C-alpha positions as MATLAB code, in Angstrom:
seq = 'MNDSFDAYLDHCRHRVNAAMAEQVGSPQSEYSTTATQAWLQRLFEAMGYSLLIGGKRVRPTLVYAAAQAISNRATNEALDTIACAVEFIHTYSLVHDDLPAMDDDDLRRGSPTCHKQFDEATAILAGDGLQARAFELLAELPVDAELRIRLITTLAAASGARGMVGGQAIDLGAVQQKIDLNHLETMHRLKTGALIRASARLGALAAGASTQQLDAIDRYADAIGLAFQVQDDILDITADTATLGKQQGADIARDKPTYPALLGLDGARHKAQALHNEAIAALGIFSESAEPLRQLSRYIIERGH';
ca = [
     -10.701  -17.316    4.422;
     -13.856  -17.174    6.245;
     -17.098  -15.110    5.842;
     -16.473  -13.008    8.965;
     -13.037  -11.943    7.829;
     -14.428  -11.239    4.345;
     -17.107   -9.066    5.869;
     -14.283   -7.267    7.960;
     -12.296   -6.546    4.763;
     -15.326   -5.080    3.060;
     -16.136   -2.960    6.055;
     -12.412   -1.591    6.097;
     -12.700   -1.021    2.283;
     -15.886    0.865    2.292;
     -14.849    2.852    5.335;
     -11.602    4.059    3.788;
     -13.271    4.680    0.316;
     -15.866    6.912    1.949;
     -13.138    8.708    3.782;
     -10.919    9.206    0.891;
     -13.787   10.682   -1.224;
     -14.050   13.352    1.373;
     -10.412   13.670    2.096;
      -9.063   14.222   -1.447;
     -10.201   17.693   -1.128;
     -11.304   20.283   -3.787;
      -9.420   22.784   -6.099;
     -10.860   25.716   -4.119;
      -8.096   27.671   -2.408;
      -7.216   31.333   -1.860;
      -5.321   31.069   -5.010;
      -7.855   29.641   -7.409;
      -9.857   31.730   -9.700;
     -12.791   31.098  -12.115;
     -10.384   31.331  -15.091;
      -8.122   28.526  -13.625;
     -10.919   26.313  -12.282;
     -11.208   24.040  -15.217;
      -7.449   23.143  -15.201;
      -7.418   22.527  -11.417;
     -10.732   20.561  -11.662;
      -9.039   18.111  -14.172;
      -6.244   17.504  -11.704;
      -8.471   16.675   -8.879;
     -10.652   14.460  -11.076;
      -7.368   12.539  -12.075;
      -6.426   12.207   -8.266;
     -10.015   10.961   -7.417;
     -10.099    8.707  -10.420;
      -6.863    6.936   -9.323;
      -8.011    6.707   -5.747;
     -11.480    5.285   -6.184;
     -11.345    2.985   -9.261;
     -10.769   -0.029   -6.837;
      -8.283   -1.672   -4.819;
      -7.967   -4.333   -2.020;
      -7.221   -1.629    0.507;
      -4.623   -3.867    2.333;
      -2.708   -1.042    3.783;
      -5.727    0.866    5.274;
      -6.959   -2.478    6.720;
      -3.539   -2.862    8.310;
      -3.958    0.559    9.983;
      -7.418   -0.420   11.380;
      -6.394   -3.968   12.483;
      -2.965   -2.868   14.022;
      -4.842   -0.394   16.100;
      -7.526   -2.916   17.175;
      -4.814   -5.264   18.362;
      -3.415   -2.609   20.706;
      -6.347   -0.832   22.204;
      -9.368    1.259   21.510;
      -7.625    4.544   22.282;
      -7.441    6.018   18.756;
     -10.582    7.831   17.520;
     -12.259    6.654   14.370;
     -11.489   10.043   12.803;
      -7.858    9.654   13.500;
      -7.724    6.059   12.101;
      -9.753    7.058    8.997;
      -7.441    9.947    8.323;
      -4.298    7.728    8.857;
      -5.749    5.189    6.476;
      -6.453    7.746    3.857;
      -2.937    9.026    4.178;
      -1.410    5.646    3.594;
      -3.550    4.771    0.587;
      -2.850    8.256   -0.929;
       0.754    7.453   -0.841;
       0.246    3.908   -2.268;
      -2.091    5.264   -5.008;
       0.596    7.888   -5.977;
       3.204    5.368   -6.288;
       0.850    3.263   -8.585;
       0.118    6.206  -10.726;
       3.821    6.973  -11.272;
       4.704    3.177  -11.492;
       2.425    2.871  -14.490;
       3.890    5.621  -16.354;
       5.678    5.006  -19.819;
       9.192    5.810  -18.262;
       8.485    3.315  -15.474;
       6.492    0.093  -16.108;
       4.492    1.504  -18.923;
       1.123   -0.184  -17.961;
      -2.310    0.386  -19.677;
      -4.493   -1.153  -17.028;
      -4.609   -0.709  -13.137;
      -7.411   -2.377  -11.102;
      -9.154   -3.353  -14.286;
      -9.385    0.264  -15.484;
      -7.105    2.361  -17.766;
      -4.242    3.747  -15.974;
      -4.296    7.340  -14.988;
      -1.936    8.491  -17.828;
      -4.157    6.531  -20.264;
      -7.521    8.037  -18.913;
      -6.135   11.606  -18.738;
      -2.582   12.172  -20.033;
       0.889   11.716  -18.900;
       1.568   15.142  -17.484;
      -1.718   15.111  -15.714;
      -0.942   11.653  -14.100;
       2.505   12.929  -12.740;
       0.831   15.952  -11.346;
      -1.887   13.728   -9.742;
       0.583   11.472   -8.163;
       2.570   14.589   -6.767;
      -0.867   15.991   -5.528;
      -1.755   12.717   -3.648;
       1.614   12.468   -2.009;
       1.448   16.131   -0.705;
      -2.008   15.645    0.482;
      -1.034   12.588    2.567;
       1.254   14.623    4.653;
      -1.115   17.298    4.913;
      -3.719   15.100    6.377;
      -1.314   13.827    9.034;
      -0.018   17.305    9.992;
      -3.750   18.386   10.670;
      -4.633   15.394   12.732;
      -6.025   16.604   16.050;
      -3.649   14.483   18.222;
      -0.739   15.236   20.495;
       2.159   16.974   18.503;
       4.507   14.466   19.555;
       2.451   11.623   18.169;
       1.824   13.731   14.976;
       5.543   14.075   14.381;
       6.055   10.265   14.850;
       3.227    9.575   12.407;
       4.680   11.976    9.781;
       8.175   10.691   10.211;
       6.992    7.022    9.944;
       5.143    7.655    6.682;
       7.930    9.806    5.288;
      10.727    7.363    5.888;
       8.695    4.535    4.361;
       7.750    6.535    1.383;
      11.103    8.029    0.372;
      14.478    6.927   -0.957;
      15.268    4.769    1.864;
      11.926    2.970    1.527;
       9.412    2.689   -1.297;
      11.123    5.100   -3.926;
      14.600    3.374   -3.154;
      12.916   -0.061   -3.987;
      11.515    1.205   -7.133;
      14.965    2.487   -8.265;
      16.395   -1.006   -7.491;
      13.479   -2.477   -9.400;
      14.196   -0.396  -12.479;
      17.917   -1.110  -12.331;
      17.356   -4.868  -11.951;
      15.486   -5.227  -15.242;
      17.270   -7.791  -17.520;
      19.789   -8.227  -14.755;
      20.705  -11.498  -12.914;
      20.312  -10.942   -9.223;
      20.497  -13.241   -6.211;
      17.750  -13.757   -3.692;
      19.167  -11.393   -1.075;
      19.169   -8.720   -3.765;
      15.581   -9.414   -4.574;
      14.492   -9.432   -0.962;
      16.051   -6.074   -0.359;
      14.301   -4.580   -3.314;
      10.904   -5.808   -2.154;
      11.495   -4.943    1.631;
      11.819   -1.410    0.257;
       9.367   -1.250   -2.649;
       6.505   -3.079   -1.303;
       7.269   -3.945    2.422;
       8.151   -0.422    3.588;
       4.757    0.934    3.246;
       3.115   -2.189    4.469;
       5.149   -2.033    7.634;
       4.448    1.757    7.988;
       0.738    1.207    7.757;
       0.729   -1.416   10.643;
       3.010    0.750   12.614;
       0.964    3.858   12.240;
      -2.133    2.060   13.489;
      -0.195    0.798   16.413;
       1.260    4.202   17.265;
      -2.272    5.910   17.090;
      -3.538    3.234   19.628;
      -0.711    3.911   21.962;
       1.462    0.780   21.509;
       4.125    0.004   23.863;
       7.798   -0.676   22.591;
       7.344   -4.466   23.032;
       4.081   -4.353   21.075;
       5.553   -2.060   18.234;
       8.510   -4.547   17.957;
       5.914   -7.401   17.429;
       3.885   -5.396   14.948;
       7.051   -4.428   13.041;
       8.096   -8.135   12.821;
       4.651   -9.240   11.771;
       4.400   -6.447    9.103;
       7.987   -7.184    7.761;
       6.893  -10.750    7.102;
       3.551  -10.103    5.358;
       5.179   -7.179    3.411;
       7.640   -9.735    1.781;
       4.803  -12.303    1.562;
       2.632   -9.915   -0.364;
       5.226   -9.471   -3.094;
       6.067  -13.188   -3.309;
       2.333  -13.805   -3.959;
       2.189  -10.836   -6.493;
       5.080  -12.657   -8.417;
       3.139  -16.079   -8.251;
      -0.096  -14.370   -9.445;
       1.786  -12.738  -12.345;
       2.212  -16.372  -13.554;
      -0.922  -18.086  -12.559;
      -3.773  -15.663  -12.750;
      -5.235  -14.045  -15.943;
      -5.411  -10.306  -16.884;
      -9.166  -10.003  -16.088;
      -8.685  -11.410  -12.571;
      -5.622   -9.385  -11.868;
      -6.928   -6.154  -13.062;
      -3.606   -5.620  -14.763;
      -1.608   -7.210  -17.622;
      -0.860  -10.848  -16.669;
       2.758  -11.833  -17.375;
       3.954   -8.210  -17.315;
       7.023   -9.054  -15.143;
       8.078  -11.937  -17.384;
       7.627   -9.731  -20.517;
       9.866   -7.038  -19.035;
      12.398   -9.824  -17.982;
      12.137   -8.543  -14.363;
      13.501  -10.705  -11.554;
      10.897  -12.620   -9.502;
      10.524  -15.068   -6.654;
       9.344  -17.880   -9.033;
      12.285  -17.197  -11.442;
      14.775  -17.700   -8.602;
      12.937  -20.460   -6.582;
      10.532  -21.892   -8.944;
       6.801  -21.767   -8.465;
       6.665  -24.434   -5.717;
       9.699  -22.722   -3.972;
       7.884  -19.410   -4.196;
       4.750  -20.889   -2.559;
       6.767  -22.499    0.196;
       8.444  -19.001    0.784;
       5.119  -17.354    1.178;
       3.797  -19.988    3.618;
       7.032  -19.538    5.711;
       6.576  -15.708    5.766;
       2.961  -16.275    6.928;
       4.140  -18.542    9.657;
       6.723  -15.929   10.837;
       3.875  -13.353   10.878;
       1.685  -15.533   12.903;
       4.639  -16.238   15.475;
       5.257  -12.544   15.859;
       1.681  -11.853   17.064;
       2.160  -14.358   19.898;
       1.910  -11.536   22.589;
      -1.436  -10.461   21.420;
      -4.846  -11.964   22.410;
      -7.875  -12.350   20.096;
      -7.857   -8.625   19.588;
      -5.146   -9.443   16.777;
      -7.173  -11.991   15.004;
      -7.790   -9.711   12.142;
      -4.096   -9.401   11.645;
      -3.814  -13.087   11.627;
      -6.527  -13.397    9.115;
      -5.079  -10.814    6.967;
      -1.649  -12.710    6.673;
      -3.486  -15.680    5.491;
      -5.522  -13.605    3.050;
      -2.401  -12.134    1.614;
      -0.864  -15.621    0.535;
      -4.176  -17.063   -0.621;
      -5.649  -14.113   -2.537;
      -6.337  -14.615   -6.265;
      -5.654  -11.081   -7.430;
];
């Protein structure tokens, strides 16, 4: 990694954090009353807590970097809103993933998980609220109606049963099961990869990408989406809890299938490098405008948490 890219990551992180703090909204509506305010306020506090306790913000960064690779057609307001929508979906998935019925985690991003900080029912509702808010944001975007529909469809498909939620279902079913590499890759292309691919595609769509450019962005994001999970599996073995911000060795403890379990630690590292190479090759049609995307791919396989 280099200092200029570290600065770019920090800029994107601060940019989306500021936007999310505004876009999470407030409990005020035509239905809220003084008597119900405290209960609604607690829900919004749980939503805000889960969003803003930290995070690498890889998906919002993909929105910004993919748009930059294409053109400067998208407004800052539109890109910030899209980046927020993506991170709202990602955060909702983490809140639900941490629940006792799922992975039953106590730590997320170095802080208590939402259901530990509040309670289980509030965590479920906070996730639900974040998911709905993501689509509300896209539906209200001040862009052409056809583009708005494409953005909503892209995020919905990546988030649902044929994307992230489907991958989570496979993940839960695979615990203590012996599965092969194809099975594992399918699970992670859905659970992790689908939203990463959508993030890059959303940024590209907002910037007016051509069919050829969208295809290249899709191939790039497909490779880094899988690389992200391979590196996560490696870090579950090699990093400590304080560095990860979540419990180290959690996948091993639950007897979940991982890349190191199937390929060995060195084999998993070679797999991550090969996926990085695929991602870089996919960006061959782009000029220096895609340099943040290239650097992001390297960051994903070299990160320590």
